[in-house]
C-alpha positions as CSV (number, residue, x, y, z in Angstrom):
1,M,0.0,0.0,0.0
2,T,1.4,3.4,-0.9
3,H,0.4,6.7,0.6
4,E,0.9,10.0,-0.8
5,I,3.1,12.3,1.3
6,N,2.1,15.9,1.7
7,I,-0.8,16.2,-0.7
8,P,-0.9,20.0,-1.0
9,E,-4.5,20.5,0.2
10,V,-4.2,18.0,3.0
11,H,-0.9,19.5,4.1
12,A,-2.6,23.0,4.1
13,E,-5.5,21.7,6.2
14,V,-3.2,20.1,8.9
15,T,-1.0,23.2,8.9
16,A,-4.0,25.4,9.5
17,A,-5.3,23.1,12.3
18,F,-1.8,23.2,13.9
19,N,-1.7,27.0,13.6
20,R,-5.2,27.3,15.1
21,Y,-4.0,25.1,18.0
22,E,-0.9,27.2,18.5
23,Q,-2.9,30.4,18.7
24,A,-5.3,28.9,21.1
25,L,-2.4,27.6,23.3
26,V,-0.6,30.9,23.7
27,S,-3.9,32.8,24.3
28,N,-5.2,30.1,26.6
29,D,-8.4,29.5,24.6
30,V,-9.4,26.3,26.4
31,E,-12.5,25.9,24.4
32,V,-10.6,25.6,21.1
33,L,-7.8,23.5,22.7
34,D,-10.5,21.0,24.0
35,E,-12.2,21.1,20.6
36,L,-9.0,20.1,18.7
37,F,-8.3,17.0,20.8
38,W,-10.3,13.9,19.8
39,N,-13.0,13.3,22.5
40,S,-12.0,9.7,23.2
41,D,-10.6,7.5,25.9
42,H,-7.9,6.6,23.3
43,T,-6.5,10.1,23.2
44,I,-3.1,10.6,25.0
45,R,-1.1,13.6,25.9
46,F,2.3,13.4,27.6
47,G,3.4,16.7,29.1
48,G,6.3,18.1,30.9
49,G,5.0,16.9,34.3
50,E,1.9,14.8,33.5
51,N,0.8,11.7,31.6
52,L,-2.9,12.1,30.5
53,F,-4.7,9.0,29.2
54,S,-8.0,10.2,27.8
55,Y,-9.8,13.3,26.5
56,A,-11.3,13.7,30.0
57,E,-7.9,13.8,31.7
58,I,-6.6,16.2,29.1
59,A,-9.6,18.5,29.5
60,E,-9.3,18.5,33.3
61,F,-5.6,19.4,33.0
62,R,-6.4,22.3,30.6
63,A,-9.1,23.6,32.9
64,N,-6.7,23.7,35.9
65,R,-3.4,24.7,34.4
66,P,-2.0,28.2,35.0
67,S,-2.9,30.7,32.2
68,Q,0.2,32.8,32.6
69,G,3.6,32.4,30.9
70,L,2.2,30.7,27.8
71,A,3.9,33.0,25.2
72,R,6.6,31.3,23.1
73,Q,8.4,31.4,19.8
74,L,8.3,28.5,17.5
75,I,11.8,27.6,16.2
76,R,11.2,24.9,13.7
77,T,8.0,23.2,12.7
78,V,7.5,20.3,10.4
79,V,4.1,19.2,9.3
80,T,3.9,15.9,7.3
81,T,0.7,14.3,6.0
82,Y,0.3,10.7,5.0
83,G,-2.6,10.1,2.6
84,R,-5.7,12.2,3.2
85,D,-6.6,11.4,6.8
86,F,-3.4,11.3,8.9
87,G,-0.7,13.7,9.7
88,T,1.9,14.8,12.2
89,A,3.1,18.2,13.4
90,N,6.4,18.5,15.3
91,T,7.8,21.7,16.5
92,T,10.6,23.1,18.7
93,F,9.9,26.2,20.8
94,Q,11.3,28.6,23.3
95,R,9.2,30.2,26.0
96,D,9.6,34.0,26.5
97,G,12.3,34.6,29.1
98,S,13.6,31.0,29.1
99,D,16.8,29.6,27.6
100,Q,15.4,26.0,27.4
101,I,14.2,24.5,24.2
102,G,10.9,22.7,24.2
103,R,9.6,20.0,21.8
104,Q,6.0,19.3,20.9
105,S,4.5,16.6,18.7
106,H,1.0,16.1,17.5
107,T,-0.6,13.2,15.7
108,W,-3.6,14.4,13.7
109,L,-6.4,12.3,12.4
110,R,-9.3,13.4,10.1
111,L,-12.6,12.6,11.7
112,P,-16.1,13.4,10.7
113,E,-15.9,16.5,13.0
114,G,-12.6,17.6,11.4
115,W,-8.9,17.3,12.1
116,R,-8.3,16.2,15.7
117,I,-5.2,15.5,17.8
118,V,-5.2,11.9,18.9
119,A,-1.8,11.9,20.6
120,A,0.5,14.6,21.8
121,H,3.8,15.0,23.6
122,V,5.5,18.1,25.1
123,S,8.9,18.1,26.8
124,L,11.8,20.4,27.5
125,L,15.4,19.6,26.7
126,P,17.9,19.8,29.6
127,K,19.5,23.3,29.9
128,G,22.3,23.8,27.5
129,V,21.0,21.1,25.0
130,G,19.3,22.1,21.8
């Protein structure tokens, strides 16, 4: 089975979804953040200090996390799509006022309700690495 990599219109859709997520993240738009994660027990998000195993756990985390200090600059982002219904978005970032480099990965799936994150990971590199 062969899959087309980065079909232009699919790549544009996942890139737009990623950009929408990024804007919601830095502005703490919890409603949009929740919307963009697949509402399923199968959804996973591993963060800097938490392992979340379901949409419910992710939504609870979002509702309770601090809303300050979210600004960041993206350093390098790579979006890759595989066929018409699956893609990944990986980025490195630096928070304002920090010398640490962060990493974020999303696995996106096209569902009837639109593109949704089905798995995510966020981590920081040790200081001086990156």
